[in-house]
C-alpha positions in Angstrom: 31.1 36.2 -22.3 33.9 37.6 -20.2 35.6 34.2 -20.4 36.0 34.5 -24.2 38.0 37.7 -23.8 39.9 36.4 -20.9 41.4 33.3 -22.6 43.2 35.3 -25.3 44.6 37.7 -22.7 45.8 34.8 -20.5 47.3 33.0 -23.5 49.1 36.2 -24.7 50.6 37.1 -21.4 51.5 33.5 -20.5 53.4 33.3 -23.8 55.1 36.6 -23.1 56.1 35.4 -19.6 57.4 32.2 -20.9 59.6 34.0 -23.6 61.0 36.3 -20.9 61.9 33.3 -18.7 63.5 31.6 -21.7 65.4 34.8 -22.6 66.8 35.2 -19.1 68.0 31.6 -18.8 68.9 31.2 -22.4 70.9 34.4 -22.2 72.7 33.1 -19.1 73.5 29.9 -21.0 74.9 31.8 -24.0 77.0 33.9 -21.7 78.2 30.9 -19.8 79.0 28.9 -22.9 80.9 31.9 -24.4 83.0 32.2 -21.3 83.9 28.5 -21.4 84.6 28.5 -25.1 86.0 30.6 -26.7 86.6 32.7 -23.6 88.4 36.0 -23.3 87.5 39.0 -25.5 85.7 36.8 -28.0 83.3 35.6 -25.3 82.5 39.2 -24.3 82.0 40.1 -28.0 79.6 37.1 -28.5 77.6 37.8 -25.4 77.3 41.5 -26.0 76.3 40.9 -29.7 73.6 38.5 -28.7 72.3 40.9 -26.0 72.3 43.9 -28.2 70.4 42.1 -31.0 67.8 40.7 -28.5 67.3 44.1 -26.8 67.1 46.0 -30.1 64.5 43.6 -31.5 62.5 43.7 -28.3 62.5 47.5 -28.2 61.5 47.7 -31.9 58.6 45.3 -31.2 57.4 47.3 -28.2 57.7 50.8 -29.7 56.7 50.0 -33.3 54.9 46.7 -33.4 53.3 47.4 -36.8 56.6 48.3 -38.4 58.5 45.5 -36.6 56.5 42.7 -38.1 58.0 42.8 -41.6 61.7 42.9 -40.5 61.1 40.2 -37.9 59.4 38.1 -40.6 62.4 38.5 -42.9 64.8 37.7 -40.0 62.8 34.6 -38.9 62.8 33.3 -42.5 66.5 33.9 -43.0 67.3 32.4 -39.7 65.2 29.3 -40.4 67.0 28.9 -43.8 70.4 29.4 -42.2 69.7 26.8 -39.5 68.6 24.2 -42.2 71.6 25.0 -44.5 74.0 24.8 -41.5 72.5 21.5 -40.6 73.0 20.1 -44.1 76.3 21.8 -45.1 77.9 22.7 -41.8 78.4 26.4 -42.5 79.6 27.2 -39.0 82.0 24.9 -37.2 80.0 24.1 -34.0 83.1 22.9 -32.1 84.9 26.2 -32.6 82.1 28.8 -32.6 79.2 27.1 -30.9 75.5 26.9 -31.8 75.2 30.1 -33.8 71.8 29.2 -35.1 70.4 28.5 -31.6 71.8 31.8 -30.3 70.3 33.6 -33.3 66.9 31.8 -32.7 66.9 33.0 -29.1 67.6 36.6 -30.1 64.9 36.6 -32.8 62.5 34.8 -30.4 62.9 37.6 -27.8 61.8 40.2 -30.4 58.9 37.9 -31.4 57.9 37.4 -27.8 57.6 41.2 -27.3 55.8 41.5 -30.7 53.3 38.8 -29.5 51.9 41.1 -26.8 50.4 43.4 -29.5 50.4 41.2 -32.6 50.0 37.6 -31.4 49.1 36.0 -34.8 52.2 36.9 -36.8 54.4 36.4 -33.7 52.9 32.9 -33.2 53.4 31.9 -36.8 57.0 33.1 -36.9 57.8 31.5 -33.5 56.4 28.3 -35.0 58.8 28.6 -38.0 61.8 29.3 -35.8 60.9 26.6 -33.3 60.5 23.9 -36.0 63.8 25.0 -37.6 65.5 24.8 -34.2 64.4 21.2 -33.8 66.5 20.4 -36.8 69.6 22.0 -35.3 69.7 19.3 -32.6 71.3 19.7 -29.2 70.6 23.0 -27.6 68.3 23.9 -30.6 65.9 21.2 -29.5 66.0 22.5 -25.9 65.1 26.0 -27.2 62.5 24.7 -29.6 60.2 23.3 -27.0 59.4 26.6 -25.2 59.4 28.4 -28.5 56.7 26.1 -29.9 54.7 26.4 -26.6 54.8 30.2 -26.9 53.8 29.9 -30.6 50.8 27.9 -29.6 49.8 30.4 -26.8 50.1 33.4 -29.2 48.1 31.6 -31.9 45.4 30.8 -29.2 45.5 34.5 -28.3 45.0 35.7 -31.9 
């Protein structure tokens, strides 16, 4: 019987560990890409904006997981819609600004990863949504989608 309780805990904390790993290396990628292009003050602004959003969503998820679920749901849905619309219409010029949808997906995924420790079912479903939308973004979006989908599965197993 102890094994039945252990599997969800292992899945939950494995998912959390994977999202922290992705956040650290994804954040480093975003900072590096920002420095390369556009560079200068704009690079600092982009990197700081991403970091502030990711940390704020993570903190909200830790301190108020019940209250964080609804705003993160809205953000995940809006982000998924934005990624799809950007794919179809080209809202953001990727060559000039970079993969905005992918950076947004990473920031939201960090918040969802922290939410998944206490509320794995909604976090798993929302990571599934963001991960599937990120596949459509292509390029770095696909690279991000693989671990997001893995974390989604782990959180859903933990639920």
